[in-house]
C-alpha positions in Angstrom: -26.6 58.5 -3.9 -27.6 56.5 -0.8 -30.2 54.5 -2.8 -27.7 54.0 -5.6 -25.1 52.6 -3.1 -27.7 50.2 -1.6 -28.8 49.1 -5.1 -25.2 48.3 -6.0 -24.6 46.4 -2.7 -27.8 44.5 -3.2 -26.8 43.5 -6.8 -23.3 42.5 -5.6 -24.8 40.3 -2.8 -27.2 38.8 -5.2 -24.3 37.9 -7.6 -22.3 36.5 -4.7 -25.3 34.3 -3.8 -25.5 32.9 -7.3 -21.8 32.3 -7.7 -21.3 30.6 -4.4 -24.6 29.0 -3.4 -23.1 26.1 -1.4 -23.5 25.3 2.2 -20.4 25.9 4.3 -20.0 26.0 8.1 -17.3 27.2 10.5 -18.4 24.5 12.9 -16.3 21.4 13.1 -18.4 18.5 11.8 -17.4 15.0 12.8 -17.4 12.9 9.7 -15.3 10.0 11.0 -18.2 7.9 12.4 -21.9 7.2 11.6 -23.8 10.3 12.4 -27.5 10.7 11.4 -27.2 14.5 11.3 -24.4 14.3 8.8 -25.3 11.2 6.7 -29.0 10.8 7.1 -30.2 12.3 3.8 -27.3 10.8 1.9 -28.8 7.3 2.3 -31.5 8.2 -0.2 -30.4 11.3 -2.2 -27.5 11.7 -4.7 -27.6 15.5 -4.2 -27.2 14.9 -0.4 -24.3 12.6 -1.0 -22.6 15.2 -3.1 -23.1 17.9 -0.4 -21.6 15.6 2.3 -18.7 14.8 0.0 -18.1 18.4 -1.0 -18.4 19.9 2.6 -16.4 17.1 4.2 -13.6 17.5 1.6 -13.8 21.2 2.1 -13.1 20.8 5.8 -10.7 17.8 5.8 -8.6 17.8 2.6 -4.9 18.6 3.0 -4.1 20.0 -0.4 -6.5 22.8 -1.4 -3.8 25.4 -2.1 -2.0 22.9 -4.3 -5.2 22.0 -6.2 -5.8 25.7 -6.8 -2.3 26.1 -8.2 -3.2 23.3 -10.6 -6.3 25.1 -11.7 -9.1 23.5 -9.6 -11.8 25.7 -8.2 -13.7 23.7 -5.6 -16.5 26.3 -5.4 -17.0 26.0 -9.2 -17.1 22.2 -8.8 -20.1 22.6 -6.4 -21.9 25.0 -8.7 -21.3 22.8 -11.8 -22.1 19.4 -10.4 -24.8 19.8 -7.7 -27.5 20.3 -10.4 -26.3 17.1 -12.1 -26.7 15.1 -8.9 -30.1 16.7 -8.3 -31.1 15.4 -11.7 -30.1 11.9 -10.7 -32.6 12.2 -7.8 -35.4 12.7 -10.3 -34.6 9.5 -12.2 -36.3 6.2 -11.4 -33.1 4.3 -12.3 -29.5 5.2 -11.9 -26.9 2.6 -12.8 -23.6 2.2 -10.9 -21.8 3.1 -14.2 -23.7 6.3 -14.5 -23.0 7.3 -11.0 -19.3 6.4 -11.4 -18.9 8.5 -14.5 -20.3 11.6 -12.8 -18.1 11.0 -9.7 -15.1 10.5 -11.9 -15.6 14.0 -13.4 -15.8 15.5 -9.9 -12.9 13.7 -8.3 -10.4 12.8 -11.0 -8.6 16.3 -10.9 -7.6 15.8 -7.3 -3.9 14.9 -6.7 -4.0 13.0 -3.4 -2.3 9.6 -4.0 -4.1 7.7 -1.3 -7.7 9.0 -1.7 -10.4 6.4 -2.2 -14.0 7.3 -2.4 -17.0 4.9 -1.9 -20.5 6.2 -2.6 -23.4 3.8 -2.0 -25.9 4.0 -4.9 -29.3 4.5 -3.3 -31.0 2.8 -6.4 -28.8 -0.4 -6.4 -27.4 -0.5 -2.9 -23.9 -1.1 -4.4 -20.8 0.8 -3.5 -19.3 2.8 -6.4 -15.5 3.3 -5.9 -13.3 6.1 -7.3 -9.6 6.5 -6.7 -8.3 9.6 -8.5 -4.6 8.5 -8.4 -5.6 5.2 -10.0 -7.3 7.1 -12.8 -4.2 9.2 -13.3 -1.6 6.5 -13.1 -3.5 4.1 -15.4 -2.5 6.5 -18.2 1.2 5.7 -17.7 3.0 3.3 -20.0 4.6 1.5 -17.1 1.4 1.0 -15.0 0.8 -2.7 -15.9 4.4 -3.7 -16.0 4.9 -2.3 -12.5 2.4 -4.9 -11.2 5.0 -7.7 -11.7 6.5 -8.7 -8.4 10.3 -8.6 -8.2 12.0 -11.9 -7.8 15.5 -13.3 -8.1 14.8 -16.7 -9.8 17.0 -15.8 -12.8 19.9 -14.9 -10.6 19.7 -17.9 -8.2 20.6 -20.0 -11.2 24.4 -20.6 -10.7 24.9 -20.3 -14.5 23.9 -16.6 -14.4 26.4 -16.1 -11.5 24.9 -13.1 -9.8 24.5 -14.5 -6.3 27.4 -15.3 -4.0 27.9 -19.0 -3.0 28.6 -20.2 0.5 31.1 -22.9 1.6 28.6 -25.6 0.9 28.0 -24.3 -2.6 24.6 -22.9 -1.9 23.5 -19.4 -2.9 23.5 -16.9 -0.1 19.8 -16.2 -0.3 16.9 -16.2 2.0 13.2 -15.4 1.5 10.0 -15.7 3.5 6.4 -14.5 3.2 3.4 -14.2 5.6 1.2 -12.9 2.8 -2.0 -15.0 2.9 -1.9 -15.6 -0.9 1.7 -16.9 -0.7 1.0 -19.1 2.3 -2.1 -20.6 0.6 -0.1 -21.1 -2.6 2.4 -23.2 -0.5 -0.4 -25.3 0.9 -1.6 -26.0 -2.7 1.6 -26.5 -4.5 4.4 -27.8 -2.2 5.3 -31.4 -3.1 4.4 -33.9 -0.3 2.4 -31.3 1.6 -1.1 -29.9 1.8 -3.1 -30.3 -1.5 -0.3 -32.2 -3.2 -0.3 -34.7 -0.4 -4.0 -35.1 -0.7 -3.7 -35.6 -4.4 -1.1 -38.3 -4.0 -3.1 -40.1 -1.3 -6.2 -40.0 -3.5 -4.3 -41.6 -6.4 -3.0 -44.3 -4.1 -6.4 -45.1 -2.6 -8.1 -45.0 -6.0 -5.6 -47.5 -7.5 -6.3 -50.2 -4.8 -8.0 -53.2 -6.5 -10.1 -54.2 -3.4 -10.2 -51.2 -1.0 -11.7 -51.8 2.5 -14.7 -49.9 3.7 -12.5 -47.6 5.8 -10.3 -46.9 2.7 -13.4 -46.0 0.6 -14.5 -43.6 3.3 -11.0 -42.1 3.5 -11.0 -41.7 -0.3 -14.4 -39.9 -0.2 -13.1 -37.7 2.7 -10.0 -36.7 0.8 -11.8 -36.0 -2.5 -14.1 -33.6 -0.6 -11.0 -31.9 1.0 -9.3 -31.7 -2.4 -12.3 -29.9 -4.0 -12.5 -27.5 -1.0 -8.8 -26.6 -1.1 -8.8 -26.0 -4.8 -11.6 -23.4 -4.4 -10.0 -21.5 -1.5 -8.9 -17.9 -2.3 -6.9 -15.3 -0.3 -9.9 -13.3 0.8 -10.9 -12.9 4.4 -13.8 -15.3 3.9 -11.5 -17.7 2.0 -9.1 -17.7 5.0 -11.9 -18.5 7.4 -13.0 -21.4 5.2 -9.4 -22.6 5.0 -8.9 -22.5 8.8 -12.2 -24.3 9.2 -10.9 -27.1 6.9 -7.7 -27.3 9.0 -9.7 -27.9 12.1 -12.1 -30.3 10.4 -9.3 -32.5 9.0 -6.8 -32.1 11.9 -7.0 -35.8 12.9 -5.4 -36.8 9.5 -2.1 -35.0 10.3 -1.7 -33.8 6.7 1.8 -32.3 6.3 1.7 -28.6 5.7 -2.1 -28.2 6.4 -1.6 -25.8 9.2 -3.7 -22.7 10.3 -2.9 -19.2 8.9 -3.4 -16.3 11.3 -6.1 -13.8 10.2 -3.7 -11.1 11.4 -1.7 -11.8 8.2 -4.5 -10.4 6.1 -3.6 -6.8 7.0 0.0 -7.4 8.2 1.4 -10.1 6.0 4.5 -9.3 3.9 7.2 -10.8 1.8 10.9 -10.2 2.5 13.9 -11.4 0.5 17.7 -11.1 1.1 20.5 -12.0 -1.2 24.2 -11.4 -1.3 25.0 -10.6 -4.9 28.3 -10.9 -6.6 31.0 -8.4 -5.5 29.3 -8.3 -2.0 26.3 -6.3 -2.8 23.6 -6.7 -0.2 20.0 -6.9 -1.6 16.8 -6.5 0.4 13.3 -6.7 -1.1 10.2 -6.0 1.0 6.6 -6.2 -0.4 5.3 -3.6 2.2 6.6 -1.5 5.0 5.3 -3.8 7.8 8.6 -4.8 9.3 8.2 -3.1 12.7 5.8 -5.7 14.2 8.2 -8.5 13.1 11.3 -7.0 14.6 10.3 -4.8 17.5 8.9 -6.6 20.6 6.5 -3.8 21.5 5.0 -3.6 18.1 4.8 -7.4 17.8 3.0 -7.7 21.1 0.5 -5.1 19.9 -0.1 -6.2 16.3 0.3 -10.0 16.7 -1.0 -10.4 20.2 -2.4 -13.9 20.8 -1.2 -15.6 17.6 -0.6 -19.4 17.6 2.8 -21.1 17.4 2.5 -21.5 13.6 2.1 -17.7 13.2 4.9 -17.0 15.7 7.2 -19.1 13.6 6.3 -17.2 10.4 6.9 -13.9 12.2 10.4 -15.0 13.4 11.3 -16.0 9.8 10.6 -12.5 8.4 12.7 -11.1 11.2 15.5 -13.6 10.3 15.5 -12.4 6.7 16.0 -8.8 7.8 18.7 -9.8 10.3 20.6 -11.6 7.6 20.6 -8.5 5.5 21.5 -6.1 8.3 24.2 -8.3 9.8 25.8 -9.0 6.4 26.1 -5.3 5.8 27.6 -4.7 9.2 30.2 -7.5 8.8 31.2 -6.7 5.2 31.5 -3.0 5.9 33.6 -3.5 9.0 36.2 -5.6 7.0 36.1 -3.3 4.0 34.4 -5.7 1.6 31.0 -4.2 1.1 30.5 -3.0 -2.5 27.0 -1.6 -2.1 23.4 -2.0 -1.0 20.2 -2.4 -3.0 16.8 -1.7 -1.4 14.0 -2.9 -3.6 10.6 -1.2 -3.0 9.1 -1.9 -6.5 5.4 -2.7 -6.1 5.6 -1.8 -2.4 2.3 0.0 -1.4 3.8 1.5 1.8 3.0 1.0 5.4 4.5 2.1 8.7 6.7 5.2 9.0 8.5 3.4 11.9 10.0 1.0 9.3 12.4 3.7 8.1 14.4 2.8 11.2 15.0 -0.7 10.0 15.5 0.0 6.3 17.2 3.3 5.3 17.7 4.1 9.0 19.9 1.0 9.3 22.4 2.5 6.9 22.5 6.1 8.1 24.0 7.8 11.2 22.1 7.7 14.5 20.1 10.8 15.4 17.4 10.7 12.8 17.1 11.8 9.1 14.9 14.4 7.5 13.7 14.2 3.9 10.2 15.6 4.3 8.2 18.4 5.8 4.6 18.1 6.9 1.6 20.2 7.8 -1.7 19.7 9.5 -5.2 21.1 9.3 -5.7 23.8 12.0 -9.3 24.8 11.5 -12.5 24.2 9.5 -11.6 26.7 6.8 -10.5 25.3 3.5 -7.0 26.8 3.8 -6.6 26.6 7.6 -3.2 24.8 7.6 -0.3 24.8 10.0 3.1 26.0 8.9 5.5 23.4 7.5 7.1 21.3 10.2 10.3 19.3 9.5 9.7 15.6 9.9 12.6 13.5 11.2 12.5 9.8 10.6 14.2 7.7 13.3 17.5 5.9 12.5 19.1 3.0 14.4 20.4 4.3 17.7 22.5 1.4 18.7 26.1 1.3 17.5 26.3 0.4 13.8 28.3 0.9 10.7 27.2 3.9 8.6 27.2 2.8 5.0 29.4 5.0 2.8 29.3 2.6 -0.1 26.7 3.2 -2.9 23.1 2.7 -1.9 20.5 2.1 -4.6 16.7 2.2 -4.1 14.7 0.5 -6.8 11.2 1.9 -7.3 8.5 2.0 -9.9 5.0 3.2 -10.6 3.6 1.0 -7.9 5.9 2.3 -5.2 3.6 4.3 -2.9 3.6 6.2 0.4 6.4 5.0 2.7 8.1 3.6 -0.4 8.1 7.1 -1.8 9.6 8.5 1.4 12.3 5.9 1.1 12.8 6.9 -2.6 12.8 10.6 -1.6 15.5 10.1 1.0 18.0 9.2 -1.8 17.8 12.8 -3.0 19.5 13.9 0.3 22.1 11.1 0.7 25.3 11.7 -1.1 26.0 8.1 -1.8 22.5 7.1 -2.7 20.8 6.8 -6.1 17.2 6.1 -7.2 16.8 3.8 -10.2 13.7 2.6 -12.0 10.5 4.6 -12.8 8.7 7.5 -11.3 6.8 6.6 -8.2 3.0 6.7 -7.7 2.6 10.2 -6.2 1.1 9.5 -2.8 3.3 10.8 0.0 0.7 12.3 2.3 0.3 10.4 5.6 -2.7 8.7 7.1 -3.8 7.5 10.5 -3.6 3.7 10.8 -7.0 3.9 12.4 -9.7 4.6 9.7 -12.2 5.7 12.4 -9.9 8.2 14.0 -9.6 11.9 13.0 -7.7 14.7 14.5 -6.5 18.2 13.6 -9.7 19.0 11.7 -9.1 16.2 9.3 -9.3 12.5 8.9 -11.3 9.8 7.2 -14.8 10.7 6.0 -17.6 8.2 7.1 -17.2 4.6 8.0 -16.4 2.0 5.3 -19.4 -0.3 4.5 -21.6 1.7 6.9 -22.1 5.2 5.8 -23.4 6.1 2.3 -20.3 8.3 1.8 -16.8 7.0 2.7 -13.5 8.6 1.9 -10.1 7.1 2.8 -8.2 10.3 3.2 -4.8 11.4 4.5 -4.6 13.6 7.6 -1.2 15.2 6.9 0.2 16.9 3.8 3.8 15.9 3.0 6.4 18.1 1.2 10.1 17.6 0.4 12.8 19.5 2.2 12.5 22.4 -0.1 8.8 22.7 0.5 7.8 21.3 -2.9 4.6 19.3 -3.1 5.0 16.0 -5.0 1.5 14.6 -4.5 0.1 13.2 -7.8 3.6 13.5 -9.3 5.9 11.1 -7.4 9.7 10.9 -7.1 11.6 11.0 -10.3 14.5 8.5 -10.5 18.1 9.6 -11.0 18.4 6.9 -13.6 15.3 5.9 -15.4 15.1 2.3 -16.6 12.2 0.3 -18.0 11.5 -3.2 -16.9 11.8 -5.4 -20.0 8.5 -7.3 -19.6 9.2 -9.9 -22.2 12.5 -10.9 -20.6 11.2 -10.8 -17.1 8.2 -13.0 -17.9 10.2 -15.5 -19.9 13.1 -16.2 -17.6 13.1 -13.6 -14.7 15.9 -11.4 -16.1 15.4 -8.0 -14.4 16.7 -5.0 -16.5 16.1 -2.6 -13.6 18.1 -4.7 -11.1 20.8 -5.1 -13.8 21.1 -1.4 -14.1 21.4 -1.0 -10.3 24.2 -3.6 -10.3 26.0 -1.7 -13.1 25.7 1.6 -11.2 27.2 0.1 -8.0 30.0 -1.6 -9.9 31.0 1.3 -12.2 29.6 4.4 -10.5 27.8 5.2 -13.8 
């Protein structure tokens, strides 16, 4: 009997070894920086890359119980795909496409809406990128349409009559942008400034019948500048080239050819305010980056040392928000406010602190809870903390609490903090979410990609380690404890954006539906 028991135990252990032959550790590994012990073999081996990815995800990922509920067995993933990566190590050539196809099979089932994986192909030295949420959302019929940026050009036209007019007969409307692409577009396309000024000057000099030697040199100089400006793009390198041109041609005093702060690459945004007919206050923001523009402490931290040109841009974004906020306060106090529209379509998210200035500007002081969160509390796959209510700050100074209808406009490209804003409408009696289902990426991240805590964080260092994963550190749930990652927030009123109308004249069917709801309650 004793020998029989030992034989059974031995067979069971053998089976366990075959069914779960992956390397796990109960020791906390630091994956958030370049570590030879962790990443050394992964510089030359696909199998080693897969092991780093699998183990790091096993320790750091915030949603393993949710993935299991959706049918994903992470141990089975290891056993199925490690041999396939080992086969890649035996090949003399492995294309980026081949590596991407295999990584897609491994990662596409994951639901995290922020996750981005970069694996450096040892054979080509190129990074191969995989974003599971991108793969999932590309299947949606509204994916491409959601890439269109909201604008009010159709409604600014007085004939269409949707924007209130001031005493001077001008529309009550204000917009500004610190996005590098928008600022460069102004340099290139504003009449009488920047590139257009250069074009005009070239035409004048080229038409002279007998130009002087100095005029010929000026013409040559301007032609060189014209070519350079036409080829500038909104990349980090492009911005460096542009600012170098500004310095090089500073003596010419070209109108509008002013420097653009590199700080706007990561913190640039667009903001738009309009007072629509019936006193409906509209705010659009392209990202949740308002805090550094409004709050002195944030501004001194994020925009420290910027030049006067950048400081002026920063103040203009603040002015747009102030016009929206102060208009709401005034109209509400005299009983004329009809409603509020917050447009976060195409908004990829940003700072949690921005809730204070957007939804928090309409709600009572003392904070507002629409989510619960949890953290990793150990190296084990399911070592999670209990759910912890997360309270977003609301404006503490005396302000009017908006009781009129509040509409949040969202779409497929509304992500992260935009989704928290959308989710808040589910718990505000006078709020309504209109548009299309959001992206499905509510989990929170550290704003420092090289910082990890609570047994979680980013994996590797971007452009340095052979494995890099942009990964949330906190799992986010709604008030009821439901996980919405990979699903998103479903609108109360679903409306498609009519692409043909929007592209032809700017008519916005989703905005129209928001106006109808505020005016009729239906």
